[in-house]
C-alpha positions as CSV (number, residue, x, y, z in Angstrom):
1,M,114.0,125.6,103.0
2,I,111.5,123.0,102.0
3,D,109.7,121.4,104.9
4,A,107.2,119.4,102.9
5,V,106.0,118.6,99.4
6,L,102.2,118.9,98.7
7,V,101.3,116.1,96.2
8,V,98.1,116.9,94.3
9,L,96.4,114.5,91.9
10,T,93.5,115.9,89.8
11,K,91.2,115.2,86.9
12,A,88.8,117.1,84.8
13,I,85.1,116.8,84.1
14,P,85.0,114.7,80.9
15,G,85.2,117.1,77.9
16,R,86.5,120.0,79.9
17,E,90.2,119.3,80.0
18,A,91.1,122.5,78.3
19,D,89.1,124.6,80.8
20,M,90.7,122.7,83.7
21,E,94.2,123.2,82.4
22,D,93.8,126.9,81.7
23,W,92.4,127.5,85.2
24,Y,94.9,125.4,87.0
25,T,98.0,126.7,85.1
26,N,97.2,130.4,84.9
27,I,95.0,131.0,87.9
28,H,95.0,128.3,90.6
29,V,98.8,127.8,90.9
30,R,99.3,131.5,91.1
31,D,96.6,131.9,93.7
32,A,98.2,129.2,95.8
33,L,101.7,130.7,95.6
34,R,100.3,134.0,96.9
35,F,99.5,132.2,100.1
36,R,102.0,132.2,103.0
37,G,103.9,129.0,103.5
38,S,104.5,128.3,99.8
39,I,107.8,128.3,97.8
40,A,107.2,126.9,94.3
41,A,105.0,124.7,92.2
42,Q,105.0,122.7,89.0
43,R,102.3,120.8,87.0
44,F,102.6,117.5,85.1
45,R,100.3,115.4,82.8
46,L,100.1,111.6,83.0
47,A,102.4,110.3,80.3
48,D,100.9,108.2,77.5
49,A,103.5,105.5,78.0
50,Q,103.9,104.1,81.5
51,P,106.7,101.8,82.8
52,C,104.1,99.7,84.7
53,A,100.7,101.1,84.3
54,P,98.5,100.8,87.4
55,E,95.0,99.4,87.2
56,D,91.9,101.7,87.8
57,F,94.0,104.8,87.7
58,D,92.1,107.8,86.2
59,W,94.0,110.8,87.6
60,Q,95.1,113.0,84.7
61,Y,97.3,115.7,86.4
62,L,99.9,115.9,89.1
63,A,101.0,119.1,90.9
64,L,103.9,119.3,93.2
65,Y,104.2,122.3,95.6
66,D,107.3,123.0,97.6
67,V,106.2,124.2,101.0
68,F,108.1,125.7,104.0
69,D,105.1,126.0,106.4
70,P,102.5,123.3,105.7
71,V,100.3,124.4,108.6
72,R,100.1,128.0,107.3
73,F,99.7,126.8,103.7
74,S,96.8,124.6,104.7
75,R,95.2,127.3,106.8
76,E,95.4,129.7,103.9
77,H,93.6,127.3,101.6
78,L,90.9,126.7,104.2
79,D,90.4,130.4,104.8
80,N,90.3,131.4,101.2
81,A,89.0,128.5,99.1
82,L,85.9,129.3,97.0
83,T,86.4,133.1,97.6
84,S,87.8,135.7,95.2
85,R,91.3,134.9,96.5
86,M,91.0,131.2,95.3
87,Q,88.2,130.6,92.8
88,V,87.8,127.0,91.8
89,S,86.7,126.2,88.2
90,S,83.7,124.0,87.7
91,A,85.8,122.1,85.2
92,I,87.6,120.1,88.0
93,D,86.2,116.8,89.1
94,D,86.1,117.3,92.9
95,G,84.4,114.0,93.7
96,E,87.6,112.9,95.4
97,L,90.4,115.1,96.7
98,Y,94.0,113.9,96.7
99,D,96.0,116.7,98.4
100,F,98.6,115.5,100.9
101,H,101.7,116.9,102.4
102,Y,104.7,114.5,102.5
103,Y,107.8,115.1,104.6
104,P,111.3,114.4,103.3
105,L,113.3,111.5,104.5
106,R,116.0,111.4,101.9
107,F,117.1,113.6,99.0
108,Q,119.7,113.4,96.3
109,D,120.5,115.7,93.4
110,N,122.8,114.1,90.8
111,D,123.7,117.4,89.0
112,P,122.9,120.6,91.0
113,E,124.2,122.7,88.1
114,T,121.7,121.3,85.7
115,G,118.1,122.5,85.8
116,H,115.1,120.1,85.7
117,E,113.4,120.3,82.3
118,G,111.7,117.0,82.2
119,G,109.0,115.0,84.0
120,V,108.6,112.9,87.1
121,V,108.4,109.2,88.1
122,L,106.1,109.0,91.2
123,E,106.4,105.9,93.4
124,E,103.7,105.4,96.1
125,F,103.7,102.7,98.8
126,A,101.1,101.3,101.1
127,C,102.7,99.3,104.0
128,V,101.3,96.4,106.0
129,E,100.1,97.8,109.4
130,G,102.9,98.3,111.7
131,R,105.7,97.8,109.1
132,G,106.1,101.3,107.9
133,K,109.3,102.2,109.7
134,E,110.8,98.8,108.6
135,F,109.9,99.6,105.0
136,A,111.3,103.1,105.2
137,K,114.6,101.7,106.5
138,W,114.8,99.1,103.7
139,Y,114.0,101.7,101.1
140,A,116.5,104.2,102.3
141,E,119.3,101.6,102.7
142,H,118.7,99.2,99.8
143,Y,116.7,100.9,97.1
144,F,116.9,104.7,97.1
145,G,120.6,105.1,96.2
146,E,120.3,102.7,93.2
147,A,117.1,104.2,92.0
148,A,118.4,107.8,92.2
149,E,121.3,106.8,89.9
150,R,119.1,105.3,87.2
151,P,119.5,106.7,83.7
152,G,117.5,109.9,83.1
153,V,117.2,110.8,86.8
154,K,118.1,114.4,87.8
155,S,117.1,114.2,91.5
156,A,115.3,112.0,93.9
157,A,113.3,112.5,97.1
158,F,111.8,109.9,99.5
159,L,109.0,111.2,101.7
160,V,106.5,110.1,104.3
161,Y,102.9,111.2,105.2
162,R,102.3,112.6,108.6
163,D,99.0,114.0,110.1
164,F,100.7,117.3,110.8
165,G,99.7,120.2,108.6
166,Q,97.3,118.3,106.4
167,M,94.6,120.0,104.3
168,I,91.9,117.4,104.1
169,P,90.4,115.2,106.8
170,V,91.3,111.8,105.3
171,Q,94.5,109.9,105.1
172,P,96.1,108.6,102.0
173,K,96.3,104.9,101.2
174,Y,100.0,105.5,100.2
175,R,101.9,106.8,103.2
176,Y,105.3,106.8,101.5
177,V,106.1,108.4,98.2
178,A,109.3,108.9,96.1
179,I,109.6,111.6,93.5
180,Y,112.2,111.1,90.8
181,R,112.6,114.2,88.6
182,T,113.9,113.1,85.2
183,N,115.5,114.8,82.2
184,D,115.2,111.8,79.9
185,A,111.7,110.3,79.9
186,A,112.4,107.3,77.7
187,A,115.5,106.3,79.7
188,A,113.6,106.6,83.0
189,R,110.6,104.6,81.6
190,D,112.9,101.8,80.6
191,A,114.7,101.9,84.0
192,W,111.4,101.5,85.8
193,S,109.7,99.0,83.6
194,G,108.6,96.0,85.7
195,A,109.8,97.7,88.9
196,D,111.5,94.4,89.9
197,A,113.9,96.0,92.4
198,I,111.2,97.0,94.8
199,L,110.0,93.4,95.1
200,G,112.7,92.9,97.8
201,A,110.3,94.7,100.2
202,R,107.1,93.0,99.0
203,H,106.5,91.4,102.3
204,L,106.3,94.8,103.9
205,L,103.7,96.1,101.5
206,L,100.0,95.4,101.0
207,P,99.0,93.2,98.0
208,D,98.2,96.3,96.0
209,G,100.6,98.5,97.9
210,I,102.8,99.7,95.0
211,R,101.8,102.3,92.4
212,I,104.3,103.7,90.0
213,T,103.3,106.4,87.4
214,Q,105.3,108.6,85.0
215,W,104.4,112.2,84.3
216,D,105.3,114.7,81.5
217,P,105.8,118.4,82.3
218,A,102.8,120.5,81.7
219,T,104.4,123.8,83.0
220,A,107.7,125.1,84.0
221,R,108.4,125.4,87.7
222,L,106.8,128.6,89.1
223,T,108.1,130.3,92.2
224,K,106.5,132.6,94.7
225,D,108.8,135.4,93.4
226,D,107.5,134.8,89.8
227,V,104.0,135.4,91.1
228,Q,104.7,138.4,93.4
229,H,106.8,140.0,90.6
230,P,105.2,138.8,87.4
231,T,106.3,139.4,83.9
232,A,103.9,141.2,81.6
233,A,103.3,137.9,79.7
234,G,102.5,136.0,82.9
235,L,100.2,138.7,84.2
236,G,98.5,138.9,80.8
237,E,97.9,135.1,80.8
238,E,96.3,135.3,84.2
239,E,94.0,138.1,83.3
240,R,93.0,136.4,80.1
241,A,92.3,133.1,81.9
242,R,90.2,134.9,84.6
243,A,88.1,136.6,81.9
244,R,87.6,133.3,80.1
245,M,86.5,131.5,83.3
246,G,84.2,134.4,84.3
247,E,81.6,133.2,86.8
248,D,82.0,129.5,85.9
249,V,83.2,128.6,89.4
250,R,82.3,126.2,92.2
251,T,80.5,127.7,95.2
252,Q,80.2,124.6,97.3
253,G,82.6,121.9,98.6
254,L,84.4,123.7,101.4
255,D,83.3,121.0,103.8
256,K,85.9,118.6,102.1
257,L,88.7,120.7,103.6
258,A,89.8,120.6,107.2
259,V,93.1,121.2,108.9
260,H,94.1,118.5,111.5
């Protein structure tokens, strides 16, 4: 059972994208899924073509973690970050952390018998102070169903940030998110171009309170079982990546993490 989705945005030190991707895919995700509280994870890269490209957006990668115990998952990170159980590559730009648990409000799977092989459209919303519940009601009743049925959408989830179980001591600007998993990137991009449908709630949002991005798959979905019972190929890639990274790891920055 999924209690929360951990939404993580990251970027690499310029010129070290290959190091960042190797570490995150073959080491970091596997380390995280060994922690209690986790279920599965998948990584994505920012798509070259965007339906409505946001300004001043320099995040390169998105990771989504399905979590059944966010408090435990956060505590495991805090207890083990920067140790041998969770080494952090120096290739990651950790100047700003974007790791937030979001809690489901609505979910719809249009075809449970079909797997998710594609990418994601991520919607993020910042509400006017005191108007969050009103926005959530509008989104659930007037927008979510229509958006979930758009061409290319496999499944849809609408979620809210809560202080409970968080990993870092800051709050996100965007307290509501929607995750649309797609199996047809071009169709989804066309469906979201302009994002006019959301303008019906513009009075409930801050002037810059909408951010919509599209992401291509970087990895397949990896489960806790995949990590606890790895294939020879998966174990070999992890061992190779660890040897490649060697001692090129961060040793400071734990102060940026704190469980509420």
